[in-house]
C-alpha positions in Angstrom: 40.8 11.8 -46.4 38.9 9.7 -49.6 39.6 12.5 -52.3 37.0 15.2 -50.6 37.4 18.7 -51.4 39.0 20.9 -48.7 35.5 22.5 -47.9 33.9 19.3 -47.6 36.9 18.1 -44.9 36.4 21.4 -43.1 32.2 20.5 -42.9 32.9 17.0 -41.5 35.2 17.7 -39.1 33.2 20.3 -37.9 29.5 18.2 -38.0 30.7 14.7 -37.2 31.8 16.0 -33.6 28.6 18.2 -33.1 26.8 14.7 -34.3 28.7 12.7 -31.9 28.4 15.5 -29.1 24.6 15.4 -29.3 24.0 11.6 -29.0 26.1 11.5 -26.1 24.2 13.9 -24.6 20.5 12.5 -25.7 21.8 9.1 -24.2 23.0 11.2 -20.8 19.9 13.1 -21.1 17.8 10.1 -21.5 19.3 8.2 -18.5 19.0 11.2 -16.2 15.2 11.5 -17.0 14.6 7.8 -16.1 16.8 7.7 -12.8 14.4 11.0 -12.0 11.6 9.4 -12.6 12.1 6.3 -10.7 13.1 8.7 -7.8 10.2 10.6 -8.3 7.8 7.3 -8.5 9.8 6.2 -5.1 8.8 9.3 -3.6 5.3 9.1 -4.6 4.9 5.7 -3.2 6.7 6.2 0.1 4.9 9.6 0.7 0.8 7.7 -0.5 2.3 4.7 2.1 2.5 7.0 4.7 -0.6 9.4 4.4 -2.6 5.8 4.3 -0.6 4.2 7.6 -1.7 7.7 9.1 -5.2 7.6 7.9 -5.5 4.1 9.0 -4.1 4.8 12.3 -6.9 7.2 12.5 -9.6 5.1 12.0 -8.5 2.9 14.3 -7.9 5.7 16.9 -11.8 6.4 16.1 -12.7 2.7 16.6 -10.7 2.8 19.9 -12.8 6.1 21.2 -16.2 4.8 20.2 -15.6 1.7 22.5 -14.1 3.2 25.5 -17.2 4.2 27.0 -17.9 0.4 27.2 -14.5 -0.9 27.9 -14.3 1.8 31.4 -17.9 0.6 32.1 -17.0 -1.9 35.3 -21.0 -3.1 35.3 -20.9 -5.2 32.4 -19.8 -8.5 32.5 -16.8 -9.5 29.5 -19.4 -11.3 27.5 -21.4 -8.3 27.6 -19.1 -5.7 27.1 -17.5 -7.5 24.2 -20.9 -7.7 22.5 -21.2 -4.1 22.5 -18.0 -3.5 21.6 -18.6 -5.9 18.5 -22.0 -3.8 18.0 -20.4 -0.9 18.1 -17.7 -1.5 15.6 -19.9 -3.2 13.6 -22.0 0.1 12.5 -18.5 1.9 12.0 -17.7 2.4 8.3 -15.3 4.9 6.5 -15.5 5.8 3.1 -17.5 3.9 0.8 -16.8 0.3 1.5 -14.4 0.6 4.4 -15.4 -1.4 7.3 -13.5 -2.9 10.2 -12.7 -6.5 11.4 -11.5 -7.6 14.9 -9.2 -11.3 14.8 -8.1 -12.7 17.5 -4.1 -13.4 17.8 -4.9 -17.0 16.7 -6.6 -16.1 13.7 -9.8 -16.3 14.8 -12.7 -14.2 13.4 -14.6 -11.7 16.0 -15.8 -9.3 14.2 -16.6 -9.1 10.2 -18.7 -6.6 8.2 -22.5 -7.2 7.5 -23.4 -9.8 7.2 -22.0 -11.4 10.1 -22.3 -15.5 9.2 -18.7 -15.9 9.4 -18.0 -14.6 12.8 -16.7 -17.6 15.2 -18.0 -20.0 12.7 -14.5 -21.3 11.6 -12.5 -23.0 14.5 -8.9 -21.6 12.4 -10.7 -18.9 11.1 -7.9 -17.1 9.5 -4.9 -19.1 10.5 -4.8 -21.2 7.5 -4.2 -19.4 4.5 -4.3 -21.3 1.3 -1.2 -20.6 -0.5 -1.1 -21.1 -4.2 -3.3 -24.3 -5.1 -2.5 -26.8 -2.8 0.0 -25.9 0.1 -1.7 -24.2 3.3 0.6 -21.4 5.4 0.1 -21.6 9.2 0.3 -18.2 11.0 
């Protein structure tokens, strides 16, 4: 090697592999840390989504239970029952800004949070949602 003393040659043969090994281990460790971090993020996202779905299911069950006595009352006409159900559910809130809403399968809004000025006012309701700036998506 390049006219180096024997001590320098021994030092280089000992230090270069250690530095090379350190760099390789650092790169592998960084890759593993990133992979584990991404897996942890996915796990947290999945867990949070499942918790939110369960919470939403509980709120829906609460709304159904709160109107069960109306749906089982056979002395009411369908229109009276629907109006009582709307008024009962309109009063239900969850959290600081959570509210219930009802749409028909055709996308017509039946119940919106107060103020209710948009209910049944639109012939199509949510069946045409604006996509981008120019086109509509039909549901």
